[in-house]
N, C-alpha and C positions, 0 to 999 in steps of 0.2 A: 420674206413675207410670212405672217402668221396665218392661221387657218381662216380667220375672218376676212382677210384680204384675198383669199383664194376661193371662198364660197360665193357664188353669184346666184342669187335667188331670182328665178324667172317669174315675173309678175304676169303670168298668162291668165289674166282674168278679163271678163268682158266689159267692165265698167270702171270709170275713174274712181268712183266712190269705193268700190271693192279694193282697188289698188291702194288708195289712201289709207283705208282701214287696215289692210295687210301690213303696210309699212309702219303704221302706228303700233300695231300689235307686236311686230317683230322688234321694234325699237332699236336699241344699241346692240342687240344680238347680231344683227346683220348690217354690213356696211357697203354691200355691193349688190346692185339689182340689174336684171336684164329686162328691157322693154322691147317688145316685138310688135308685129303687125296688129295683133288683136287690140292692144291697148293704144298704140299710136293712132289708130283710126277712131278712138273714143276719147280723144283729148290728151293722149299720153305724152305728146312732145312738150307741152307746157309743164306737165308733171315731172318729166325728165329734167327739165331745167330747174325746177324747184328742188328736186332731190339733190342735184349737183350743188346748188346754192346752200343747201343744208349740210354739206360736207360728205354726202354719200357719193360713191362711184356709180356710174351708169354705163352699162353695156347696151348700146343701141343696135338691136339685131335687125337690120334692114336688108341685108343680103343684096347690096346694090349691084346692078349690072346694066350698063347702057353704053352709048358711045362715049369716047374718052372725055369730051368736053362736059357732057352732062354729069358723069361720075365725078369729075374734078370739081365742078361747081357745087354739087351736093356735099362733097367732103369738106370743102372750104367752109360752108355754112355750119355743118355739124361740128367742126372743130371749134367754131366760135361759141357753141352752146355749152361748152364745158364738159362734153362727154369724155369718158375714159377709154371706151372701146367701141369699134364700129365694124360690122361685117360687110363683106362684099364677096360675090362669087369669085373663085380663084381662077379667073381668066387672065392670062398674062398682060394683055393690053390694058384692061380695066385696072389691074393692080398697079401697074406702072403709073398710070394717070393719077390714081388715088394717092400713091406715095408722094408724088411731086406736089400734089395739092395740100397734103398734110404736113409738108416739111416745115419745121420750126414750131410746130404745135406739140402738145402732150398727148394727142390722140393716137391710140394704139390700133392700127388697122389689122383686121383678122381676115384671112382668106378661108372661105368655106370650101372644104374639099368635097366630101360626099356626105349628104345628110344621113344622120343616124337612123332615120326611118326607112332607109333604102338598103336593099341587099342586092346580090348579083342578078337576080331575076328582074328587079326593078331597073337596074342599069341596062340590061339587055333590051328590055321593053322600050327604054328611052333612046336606044340607038348607040350606046357605048359598047366598045369592044373589050374594054378592060374590066376585070373583076374589081370590087371595091378597094381592096388593099393596094393594088397596082395603081389605080387612079388616084388614091389618096397620096401615095408616095410621089407620084409625078407632079401633082399639084403642090405638094409641100415643097418640093425642090424649086418649082417655079415661083412660089411665094418668097422663098429665101432669096432667090436671084433678083426679084423685084424690089427687095428691101422692106417687105412687110414686117409688122411687129409680131405677128404670130399667125397661127392657123386654128381652124376649128375642125376637129375630127373625132371619131369614136375613140374611147379609151382603149379599145382593142388594138388600135393602131399606134398608140402613143409611144411605145418603146421604139418601134421601127421609125416613126416620124422623127423622134429625137435624134436618131443617128443621121438623119437627112438634114435637119435644120440647124443642128449644133446646139450649144448650151444656152444661148441667150434668148431665143424666140419663145413667146408664150405658146403653150398648147392648151387650148380651151376645149373642154369636152362636155357636151350635153349627153343625154341618155344615161344619166347617173341615177341608179336605183338602189337605195339601201336594201339590205338583205330582207326578204319577205315581202317587199312591195311589188305591185303589179307593173308589168312592162308598158302597158298602154299601147300606143302606136309605135313605140321604139323597138327596133329589131337588133341593134348592136349596143348592148348595155353593159355596165360594170358597177360594182359597189364603190362608194367613195374611197375606202381604204385601198382597194386594188387599183383604182384609177390613178391615185397619187403615186403609189409604188411603181406603176407602169411608166410614169414620166409626165403625166398631166400637171400643168401648173395651176389651172383654174377649173373648177367644177360648176356646171350650170345645173341647178336643181329647181324644178318647178313644182309639179303636182305633188310629189312626196312631202312638200312643205306647205304650199298654199291650199291644198285640199285636205290637209291633216286636221283632225278634230282640235288639236292644240298646236298651231303652227310654230310657236316659239319653242315648245318642247321638242318638236321634230327637228327644228333647225339646230338646237343645242346638241341633240343626239348625233346629228351628222357632223357637226363641228368636233365633237369628242372623237368620233371615228377618224376624222381627218387628222386630228392631233396625234392619234396613235400611229398613223402612217408616217407623219412628218417627224416624230420624235427621234427615230434612229439617225436621221440626217442632221438633227440639230444638237446632238450630244456634244 
């Protein structure tokens, strides 16, 4: 994969018009987009289909979690939409149901381990006994055992996770912040260069691109940084 296949731009905007405008602005610079709750509930599912028909890859960030039959039914329909990636919370039963439902399709299922907006205090408040790193590693192992295509985790855990999941699973990391950019509500962040060198395969970048004065320039700068990280491995 080259850098363009590894950069996923998060279309975290409130309206379909803004999403369409952003995709048009970025043009061929970007080939992979993430669509989450905010845009889904503003007509984003049809837009996701349109992007896929236009040859773009789409990461549908729905973080599914429900009873097995409901998860399986949702995954079956999402696979038919032409999506490239789909998230669900990394609970073993849900992951096993999703893997079976996606069998035979090209949909890459991603298990969400611990949200990058959460730290140890947040986990404690939610009733978990594990620290973020321990919980991420346990869920990564469960995702591998379930046959998932990859996991979502902080780039801070990418190197350790790679040791757990082996060489083939995708490691998708949100919370990517170029040097000098604001963290926003993210607590466990890393630069694009460092994330790729740590073992991440795909980087999700939202606000540093879509909120930039010149989104295409911002995207190109991130891609250049990614290329500089990938080059030693491609020599």
